[in-house]
C-alpha positions in Angstrom: 96.1 81.2 106.3 92.6 80.2 107.4 90.6 82.2 109.8 87.1 80.7 110.2 85.6 80.5 106.7 88.1 83.0 105.3 91.2 81.7 103.5 94.1 83.6 101.9 97.6 83.0 100.7 99.9 85.4 102.5 103.6 85.8 102.0 105.5 87.6 104.8 108.0 90.0 103.4 110.9 92.1 104.6 110.4 95.8 103.6 113.6 97.8 103.5 113.1 101.2 105.1 109.8 100.4 106.7 110.9 101.5 110.2 112.5 104.7 108.9 109.3 105.5 107.0 107.2 105.1 110.1 109.6 107.2 112.2 109.7 110.0 109.6 105.9 109.9 109.3 105.6 110.3 113.1 108.0 113.2 113.1 106.2 115.0 110.2 102.8 114.6 111.9 104.2 115.5 115.3 103.2 112.2 116.8 105.1 110.4 119.6 107.5 107.6 118.7 105.5 104.3 118.2 102.2 106.1 117.4 102.2 104.7 113.8 101.6 101.0 113.9 104.4 98.8 112.5 102.5 96.4 110.3 104.1 93.1 109.5 105.4 93.3 106.0 103.2 91.0 103.9 101.5 90.5 100.6 98.1 88.8 100.1 98.7 86.7 97.1 95.2 85.2 96.7 91.8 85.2 98.4 88.9 83.0 97.5 86.6 84.5 94.9 84.6 87.3 96.4 86.6 86.9 99.6 88.5 89.3 101.7 92.1 89.0 102.9 92.9 88.2 106.5 94.0 91.6 107.9 97.4 91.7 109.6 97.9 95.2 111.0 100.2 94.6 113.9 102.9 92.0 114.9 100.8 91.3 118.0 97.8 90.4 115.8 100.0 88.2 113.6 101.3 86.4 116.7 97.8 86.0 118.2 96.5 84.6 114.9 99.4 82.2 114.7 98.3 80.6 118.0 94.7 80.4 116.9 93.4 76.9 116.4 91.3 78.1 113.5 94.3 79.4 111.6 96.5 77.1 109.6 99.8 77.9 107.9 100.1 75.5 105.0 103.0 75.6 102.6 102.4 75.4 98.8 102.2 74.6 96.0 98.5 75.2 96.1 95.5 73.6 94.3 92.3 75.3 93.5 88.9 73.8 92.7 86.9 74.8 89.6 85.5 77.9 91.4 88.9 79.1 92.5 88.5 78.0 96.1 91.7 77.1 97.8 92.0 73.4 98.4 95.6 73.3 99.8 98.8 71.6 98.7 
């Protein structure tokens, strides 16, 4: 994914029990249903050296980024330059 100058390799993942965990956390903390954000399951596999990942905290955020002209989803395999910067497939 690319967002402006930030680049990261992100793999979406299915996390067994994620919904049950969020519901139990809400119950334990006395929060209403839906108060704990349901983050899209993902793993940041790589960022550019000294870089930060592209934060994905909610499904709505992921959906909005997916429609952003600045964001590209590029399948691997990936190539890196001598500094470790992501060049793409």
